[in-house]
C-alpha positions as CSV (number, residue, x, y, z in Angstrom):
1,M,-65.3,-82.1,61.2
2,A,-62.9,-84.9,62.2
3,K,-63.5,-84.3,66.0
4,L,-67.3,-84.3,65.6
5,D,-67.1,-87.5,63.4
6,A,-65.2,-89.1,66.3
7,M,-67.9,-88.0,68.7
8,L,-70.4,-89.7,66.4
9,D,-68.4,-92.8,65.9
10,G,-67.6,-92.1,62.3
11,G,-70.2,-89.4,61.5
12,L,-73.8,-89.1,60.6
13,L,-75.4,-92.2,59.2
14,P,-76.6,-92.1,55.6
15,G,-80.3,-92.0,55.2
16,T,-81.0,-90.4,58.6
17,L,-82.3,-87.1,59.9
18,T,-80.1,-85.0,62.3
19,V,-81.6,-82.1,64.2
20,V,-79.3,-79.3,65.5
21,Y,-80.7,-77.1,68.3
22,G,-79.2,-73.8,69.3
23,A,-79.9,-70.1,69.7
24,T,-79.3,-67.6,66.9
25,G,-75.6,-66.8,66.4
26,I,-74.4,-70.0,68.1
27,G,-72.9,-71.5,64.9
28,K,-75.6,-73.7,63.4
29,T,-75.3,-72.3,59.9
30,H,-71.5,-72.7,60.0
31,L,-72.0,-76.4,61.0
32,G,-74.6,-77.0,58.3
33,L,-72.5,-75.4,55.5
34,T,-69.4,-77.4,56.6
35,F,-71.4,-80.6,56.5
36,A,-72.8,-79.7,53.0
37,D,-69.4,-78.7,51.6
38,H,-67.8,-82.0,52.9
39,G,-70.0,-83.8,50.5
40,R,-67.4,-82.9,47.8
41,I,-65.0,-85.3,49.5
42,A,-67.4,-87.9,50.9
43,D,-70.0,-88.1,48.1
44,G,-68.4,-86.5,45.1
45,A,-70.9,-83.6,45.2
46,R,-71.7,-80.8,47.6
47,G,-74.9,-80.8,49.5
48,I,-77.8,-78.4,48.9
49,V,-79.2,-75.7,51.3
50,L,-82.9,-75.1,51.8
51,D,-83.6,-71.9,53.8
52,L,-87.1,-71.9,55.4
53,N,-86.7,-68.4,56.7
54,G,-89.1,-65.9,55.0
55,R,-86.6,-63.1,55.6
56,G,-84.4,-64.4,52.8
57,D,-80.7,-64.9,53.4
58,S,-80.8,-63.7,57.0
59,Q,-78.4,-66.4,58.0
60,Q,-75.7,-65.1,55.7
61,H,-75.3,-68.4,54.0
62,D,-73.8,-66.9,50.8
63,E,-71.2,-64.9,52.8
64,Y,-70.2,-67.8,54.9
65,A,-70.0,-70.3,52.0
66,A,-67.9,-67.9,49.9
67,R,-65.5,-67.0,52.8
68,L,-65.1,-70.5,54.2
69,F,-65.2,-72.7,51.1
70,G,-65.0,-70.5,48.0
71,W,-68.5,-71.7,47.3
72,S,-71.0,-69.5,45.5
73,L,-74.5,-70.2,46.8
74,T,-76.4,-69.3,43.7
75,P,-80.2,-69.3,44.2
76,W,-82.2,-72.0,42.4
77,T,-85.0,-70.5,40.4
78,H,-86.0,-73.2,38.0
79,T,-89.7,-74.0,38.2
80,V,-91.4,-77.1,36.6
81,T,-95.1,-76.8,36.3
82,P,-97.0,-79.9,35.0
83,M,-96.3,-80.9,31.4
84,T,-93.5,-78.3,30.8
85,D,-89.9,-79.0,29.9
86,P,-88.5,-80.3,33.3
87,Y,-84.7,-80.0,32.6
88,P,-82.8,-77.2,34.4
89,P,-81.3,-74.6,32.1
90,P,-77.5,-74.1,32.0
91,G,-76.1,-72.9,35.3
92,Q,-79.0,-74.0,37.5
93,M,-77.2,-77.3,38.5
94,D,-74.6,-75.0,40.1
95,A,-77.4,-73.4,42.2
96,S,-77.2,-75.0,45.6
97,Y,-79.5,-72.7,47.6
98,S,-83.2,-72.2,47.7
99,N,-85.4,-70.0,49.9
100,T,-88.7,-70.5,48.0
101,L,-90.6,-71.7,51.1
102,K,-91.0,-68.4,52.8
103,W,-93.7,-69.0,55.4
104,V,-93.1,-68.4,59.1
105,G,-95.3,-68.3,62.2
106,R,-98.2,-70.4,63.4
107,V,-100.1,-73.0,61.3
108,R,-103.3,-71.2,62.4
109,D,-102.1,-68.1,60.6
110,Y,-102.6,-69.9,57.3
111,Q,-105.9,-71.6,58.2
112,V,-109.6,-70.6,58.2
113,P,-112.4,-72.0,60.3
114,T,-114.8,-74.6,58.9
115,Q,-118.5,-74.9,59.4
116,D,-118.1,-77.9,61.7
117,G,-115.9,-75.9,64.1
118,G,-112.6,-77.2,62.8
119,W,-109.8,-75.5,60.8
120,E,-108.4,-76.1,57.3
121,F,-105.7,-74.4,55.2
122,D,-106.9,-71.3,53.3
123,W,-107.2,-72.2,49.6
124,S,-105.1,-69.2,48.5
125,W,-102.2,-70.4,50.8
126,K,-102.5,-73.9,49.5
127,A,-102.3,-72.6,45.9
128,A,-99.2,-70.6,46.8
129,Y,-97.6,-73.5,48.7
130,N,-98.2,-76.0,45.9
131,H,-96.8,-73.5,43.3
132,A,-93.7,-73.2,45.5
133,L,-93.3,-76.9,45.4
134,Y,-92.9,-76.7,41.6
135,T,-89.6,-75.1,42.4
136,V,-88.5,-76.9,45.5
137,R,-89.2,-80.5,44.3
138,P,-87.1,-80.2,41.1
139,F,-84.4,-78.5,43.2
140,V,-84.1,-81.6,45.4
141,Y,-84.7,-84.2,42.6
142,F,-82.2,-82.9,40.0
143,H,-79.4,-82.3,42.5
144,C,-79.9,-85.8,44.0
145,A,-80.1,-87.3,40.5
146,A,-76.7,-85.6,39.8
147,G,-75.1,-87.1,43.0
148,T,-76.0,-84.9,45.9
149,R,-76.5,-86.9,49.1
150,R,-76.7,-84.2,51.7
151,L,-79.5,-81.7,52.4
152,V,-79.2,-78.9,54.9
153,V,-82.5,-77.2,56.1
154,D,-82.0,-73.9,57.9
155,G,-83.9,-70.9,59.1
156,V,-86.4,-72.6,61.5
157,E,-87.6,-70.0,63.9
158,P,-88.3,-70.5,67.6
159,M,-91.8,-71.6,68.5
160,D,-93.3,-72.5,72.0
161,S,-95.1,-75.4,70.5
162,P,-93.5,-77.1,67.5
163,A,-96.9,-78.5,66.5
164,D,-98.1,-74.9,65.9
165,S,-95.2,-74.0,63.6
166,I,-95.9,-73.7,59.9
167,Q,-92.2,-74.3,59.3
168,F,-92.3,-77.7,61.0
169,F,-95.4,-78.6,59.0
170,V,-93.6,-77.6,55.7
171,F,-90.5,-79.5,56.6
172,D,-92.4,-82.7,57.6
173,E,-94.3,-82.6,54.3
174,L,-91.0,-82.0,52.3
175,Y,-89.2,-84.7,54.2
176,R,-91.8,-87.4,53.7
177,K,-93.1,-86.5,50.2
178,T,-89.9,-85.3,48.5
179,I,-86.6,-86.1,50.3
180,H,-87.7,-89.6,51.2
181,R,-89.7,-90.4,48.1
182,D,-88.1,-93.0,45.8
183,A,-86.3,-91.5,42.9
184,E,-88.4,-93.2,40.2
185,T,-91.7,-92.0,41.7
186,L,-90.5,-88.5,42.3
187,G,-89.1,-88.3,38.8
188,M,-92.3,-89.5,37.2
189,E,-94.2,-86.8,39.2
190,I,-92.0,-84.0,38.0
191,C,-91.1,-85.2,34.4
192,L,-94.4,-85.3,32.6
193,P,-95.5,-86.9,30.3
194,V,-93.5,-89.8,31.7
195,W,-93.1,-91.6,28.4
196,K,-91.2,-88.7,27.0
197,H,-88.7,-88.5,29.9
198,R,-88.6,-92.2,30.8
199,E,-85.0,-92.7,29.6
200,F,-83.8,-89.8,31.8
201,I,-85.7,-91.0,34.9
202,D,-84.4,-94.6,34.5
203,S,-80.8,-93.4,34.0
204,H,-80.8,-91.1,37.0
205,L,-82.2,-93.3,39.7
206,Y,-80.6,-92.8,43.2
207,D,-81.1,-94.4,46.6
208,H,-83.3,-92.0,48.6
209,T,-82.6,-94.0,51.7
210,A,-79.0,-92.9,51.4
211,L,-79.8,-89.1,51.7
212,T,-78.7,-87.5,54.9
213,T,-80.7,-84.5,56.1
214,L,-79.5,-81.9,58.6
215,L,-82.2,-79.7,60.1
216,L,-81.0,-76.5,62.0
217,V,-83.6,-75.3,64.5
218,T,-83.3,-72.0,66.3
219,T,-84.3,-72.1,70.0
220,E,-85.1,-69.5,72.6
221,E,-82.8,-71.2,75.0
222,T,-79.2,-70.0,74.8
223,R,-77.5,-72.0,77.6
224,L,-76.5,-75.6,76.9
225,E,-77.8,-76.6,80.3
226,D,-81.3,-75.3,79.4
227,L,-81.2,-77.0,76.0
228,L,-80.4,-80.3,77.6
229,A,-83.3,-79.9,80.0
230,R,-85.6,-79.1,77.1
231,K,-88.7,-81.3,77.0
232,V,-89.9,-83.0,73.8
233,A,-93.1,-81.4,72.8
234,A,-95.9,-82.5,70.5
235,G,-94.9,-82.0,66.9
236,D,-91.2,-81.8,67.7
237,V,-89.3,-83.4,64.9
238,G,-86.4,-84.2,67.3
239,A,-88.5,-87.0,68.8
240,T,-88.2,-89.0,65.6
241,A,-84.7,-87.8,64.5
242,N,-81.9,-90.3,64.4
243,T,-79.3,-87.8,65.8
244,I,-79.7,-84.7,68.0
245,L,-76.9,-82.1,68.5
246,A,-77.2,-79.3,71.0
247,L,-75.1,-76.1,70.7
248,G,-75.2,-73.7,73.6
249,S,-73.2,-71.3,75.7
250,E,-71.8,-71.6,79.2
251,R,-69.8,-69.2,81.4
252,V,-66.1,-70.4,81.8
253,G,-64.3,-68.1,84.1
254,N,-64.6,-64.6,82.8
255,R,-65.7,-65.6,79.3
256,L,-68.7,-67.1,77.6
257,A,-67.8,-70.3,75.8
258,R,-69.7,-72.2,73.1
259,M,-70.3,-75.8,73.9
260,L,-71.5,-78.8,71.8
261,C,-72.8,-82.2,72.8
262,V,-74.4,-85.2,71.2
263,V,-77.8,-85.8,72.8
264,K,-78.9,-88.8,70.7
265,H,-77.3,-90.9,68.0
266,R,-79.3,-94.1,67.2
267,G,-77.6,-97.0,65.5
268,S,-74.0,-96.2,66.5
269,A,-71.8,-95.4,69.5
270,M,-71.6,-91.7,70.6
271,S,-69.5,-89.6,72.9
272,D,-70.9,-88.3,76.1
273,E,-68.4,-85.4,76.1
274,I,-69.4,-81.7,76.2
275,V,-66.9,-80.1,73.9
276,E,-66.0,-76.5,73.5
277,Y,-65.8,-75.0,70.1
278,R,-64.9,-71.7,68.4
279,I,-66.0,-70.1,65.2
280,G,-62.8,-69.1,63.4
281,A,-61.6,-68.4,59.9
282,R,-62.3,-72.0,58.9
283,G,-65.7,-72.2,60.5
284,I,-66.4,-74.3,63.5
285,E,-63.3,-75.6,65.2
286,L,-63.8,-78.1,68.1
287,G,-61.4,-78.2,71.0
């Protein structure tokens, strides 16, 4: 990651959102897991991985993490419904992976028409989504309370219009209402009744503005040139992200090379290089 840190003038800025665009198989998951694992050194705790792909572990997160870093990506299953004991059972704080949010496709697939000609979310989907949050919100809160400062969100499928994507809707909700919610408020929403858990909440405050989120987005474009020419569409989270990385392929002589470049990096200097990289035994290796 040293070469990429140099391209980003020291690395990703704490408290920001970075979006990585690239086709399936280009190395986004390798990059995300490397970033999360590096938290051991930079933050004193590994990052956590949230997979938004309804197909489960289709990105092979567990295999990559075990092979590259000796890291067992145990799934988080602890659910905290209102007024129940909130604290994770033994072993769950070692669970760094969640794929509880399993919805893919268009927002419209989860909506029903209203009498006034509009659309609203189907009540049964809202109930299922809210119940899933009883697992995801404690996953984020308890890990961050224990020192995690890096969140990797993977498994976002290609969509012609980002505004139509249920995954972008879910991520936006999660980012605004959980990841970037102050620790005291989030703790009070999860640990009910508050008076009973006040001591824990107060002793586990963390700075939510220091959390760094890496969102990995799969694109239909495979060539780096096409990614760089990609227009920002309505609902595209990249429009508001602090940093954008593009991973694509280009023909170099008689071979197909993987290329990376920094498209945007607000608040700090950045390299304008297009750098070749390979996926080797240690993950992504930049040339």
